[in-house]
C-alpha positions in Angstrom: 9.1 7.8 42.5 8.9 11.3 45.0 12.0 12.5 43.1 9.5 12.0 39.7 7.1 13.7 41.4 8.5 16.7 42.3 9.4 17.0 38.7 6.3 16.3 38.0 4.2 18.9 40.1 6.9 21.6 39.1 5.7 21.4 35.8 1.7 21.3 36.4 2.3 24.7 38.8 4.3 26.4 36.2 1.2 25.7 33.7 -1.5 26.5 36.2 0.0 29.8 37.3 0.4 31.0 33.7 -2.8 32.1 32.9 -1.5 33.8 29.6 -0.1 30.6 28.7 -3.1 28.5 29.2 -5.2 31.8 27.2 -3.2 32.0 24.5 -2.5 28.5 24.1 -6.4 27.6 23.3 -6.6 30.5 20.9 -5.6 28.3 17.7 -7.6 25.3 18.8 -10.7 27.6 19.0 -9.9 29.5 15.8 -9.3 26.3 13.4 -12.9 25.0 15.5 -14.7 27.9 14.5 -13.4 29.1 11.0 -13.0 25.7 9.7 -15.8 23.9 11.4 -18.4 26.4 10.3 -16.7 27.4 6.8 -16.5 24.6 5.3 -19.0 22.6 7.3 -22.0 22.9 4.7 -19.5 21.9 2.2 -18.7 18.5 3.9 -22.7 18.3 4.3 -23.0 18.8 0.7 -20.5 15.9 -0.1 -22.4 13.3 2.0 -20.0 13.6 4.9 -21.9 14.3 7.6 -21.1 17.0 10.4 -18.0 18.5 9.7 -17.6 19.6 13.8 -17.9 16.6 14.2 -15.2 15.0 12.2 -13.0 17.9 13.0 -13.3 18.4 16.8 -10.7 15.0 17.2 -7.8 16.3 14.9 -8.0 19.9 16.6 -7.7 18.0 19.9 -4.7 16.4 18.8 -3.2 19.7 17.7 -4.1 21.0 21.1 -1.8 18.3 22.2 1.1 18.3 19.9 1.6 22.0 20.1 1.9 22.1 23.8 3.3 18.9 24.1 6.4 19.5 21.6 7.1 23.1 23.2 7.5 21.8 26.8 10.8 20.7 25.4 11.6 24.7 25.2 11.8 24.3 29.2 14.9 22.7 29.3 16.6 25.3 26.8 15.4 27.8 29.0 16.3 25.6 32.3 19.9 25.3 30.9 20.3 29.1 30.2 19.5 30.0 33.8 20.8 27.7 35.9 18.3 25.6 37.0 18.5 22.3 34.5 21.8 21.7 36.5 21.2 22.3 39.9 18.8 19.0 38.7 21.7 17.2 37.1 23.8 17.4 40.4 20.7 16.1 42.6 21.3 12.5 43.7 18.8 10.9 41.0 19.4 9.3 37.4 18.8 11.6 34.4 16.6 8.6 33.3 14.3 9.7 36.4 14.5 13.6 35.5 13.3 12.8 31.8 10.3 10.4 32.9 9.3 13.5 36.0 9.6 15.9 33.3 8.0 13.7 30.3 4.8 12.7 32.8 4.3 16.7 34.0 4.8 17.8 30.2 2.0 15.2 29.0 -0.2 16.0 31.7 -0.2 19.5 30.8 -1.0 18.5 27.2 -3.7 16.2 28.1 -5.2 19.1 30.0 -4.9 21.2 27.2 -6.7 18.8 24.8 -9.8 18.3 27.7 -10.1 22.1 27.8 -10.6 22.0 23.6 -12.9 18.6 24.1 -15.3 20.8 26.6 -15.2 24.0 24.2 -16.3 21.7 21.3 -19.2 20.6 23.4 -20.1 24.2 23.8 -19.7 24.6 19.9 -22.0 21.6 19.1 -19.9 18.7 19.0 -21.9 15.3 20.4 -19.7 12.5 21.1 -21.6 9.1 19.9 -21.0 8.0 23.5 -20.3 10.0 26.9 -18.9 6.4 28.1 -16.2 7.3 25.5 -14.6 10.4 27.5 -12.2 8.3 29.8 -11.1 6.3 26.9 -10.3 9.4 24.6 -8.3 10.9 27.7 -6.4 8.0 27.8 -5.7 8.0 24.1 -4.7 11.7 24.6 -2.4 11.2 27.7 -0.8 8.5 25.0 -0.3 11.0 22.3 1.0 13.5 25.0 3.7 11.3 26.2 4.8 10.4 22.6 5.1 14.0 21.6 6.6 15.5 24.7 9.2 13.0 24.8 10.0 13.8 20.9 10.2 17.8 22.5 12.4 16.6 25.0 14.7 15.0 22.9 14.9 17.3 20.5 15.6 20.0 23.3 18.2 17.8 24.7 20.3 18.2 21.0 20.0 22.3 21.0 21.0 25.5 23.3 19.3 27.8 21.5 15.4 28.7 21.5 14.8 30.2 18.2 16.7 27.5 16.5 14.5 25.2 18.6 10.9 27.0 18.1 12.0 26.8 14.0 12.6 23.0 14.1 9.4 22.3 16.0 7.2 24.2 13.5 8.9 22.3 10.9 7.9 19.2 12.2 4.7 20.0 13.7 3.1 21.4 10.7 3.4 18.8 8.3 2.6 16.4 11.4 -0.6 17.7 11.8 -1.6 18.8 8.1 -1.0 15.1 6.9 -2.8 13.4 10.3 -6.1 13.5 8.5 -7.0 15.8 11.1 -8.5 18.3 8.7 -9.5 15.6 5.6 -10.4 12.2 5.6 -7.5 10.0 4.9 -9.5 7.8 2.5 -8.5 8.5 -1.6 -5.1 10.3 -0.6 -2.5 9.5 -3.4 0.1 6.9 -3.2 2.9 9.0 -1.8 0.5 11.3 0.7 -1.2 7.9 1.9 2.4 6.6 2.9 3.6 10.2 4.2 0.3 9.7 6.4 0.9 6.2 8.0 4.4 7.2 8.9 3.0 10.1 10.9 2.3 9.1 14.6 -0.2 11.8 15.2 -2.6 10.1 12.1 -2.8 7.0 14.4 -3.9 9.3 17.6 -6.5 11.3 15.6 -7.8 8.2 14.3 -8.1 6.7 17.4 -10.1 9.8 19.4 -12.3 9.9 16.1 -13.2 6.3 16.3 -13.8 6.8 19.8 -15.6 10.0 19.8 -17.9 9.7 16.6 -17.2 5.8 15.8 -15.7 6.7 12.6 -12.2 5.1 12.0 -9.6 4.7 9.2 -7.0 2.4 11.0 -9.1 0.7 13.4 -8.5 1.3 17.2 -5.9 -1.3 17.9 -3.9 -0.5 15.1 -3.8 2.9 16.7 -3.1 2.0 19.8 -0.2 -0.1 19.2 1.5 1.9 17.2 1.3 5.0 19.4 2.5 3.2 22.1 5.6 1.9 19.5 6.4 5.3 18.7 6.2 6.4 22.3 8.6 3.6 23.7 11.1 4.8 21.0 10.5 8.1 21.4 11.0 7.6 25.4 14.1 5.4 24.8 16.1 8.0 22.2 14.9 10.8 24.6 16.4 9.0 27.7 19.6 8.3 25.4 19.9 12.1 24.5 19.0 13.5 28.1 21.8 11.5 29.7 24.3 12.9 27.3 23.2 16.3 27.7 26.1 18.9 28.5 25.3 21.6 30.7 
């Protein structure tokens, strides 16, 4: 456990020491909240759907988490190129423990990111349906973060090129985000898009956050958590398998 803790702590310290990373990673969520939240707010209200800010915030929290979580995988490529990964690999600890430590560290960083986005949304006028839902919401954030950190680590373990990793991640992240129901309701979608949305793990995370924070849901919290846990176990398993085969 101490070895996993050290790897977790390294991820946290790297994040806290990089002020530019913290500020830069908040720019995109803040832009979406301001531009879309206020830009389409009147349209959303005229359609009788209530406050668009309240609808949008859970999706933007999910966006902040997934971008941060997935791109922690690039640190594996960085460590491999600069030799730090080799030093970890020859240490007296299993590669599964290395995978767990890095995943927990990346997930914690992404959860912090999601929490900061939530706090910013309060300043911009978001009102949760109940303040008691904040703790369950943070738990859901952490579950989403573990899922996508494991996915990013899995993909990074198969690559040794940073540019290639960024291209693949952008190719995956943008569809996952836009088809998750973060920006628009999932009700009434064409059948093809509805099927894709049901296969998108982020849609269940966003739905769980929206249910807890606003009281509005599409799938239901029970199903959301079940699917998130299932996807998380799959990606952790695959990530551990490919990480054990990583070449240094």
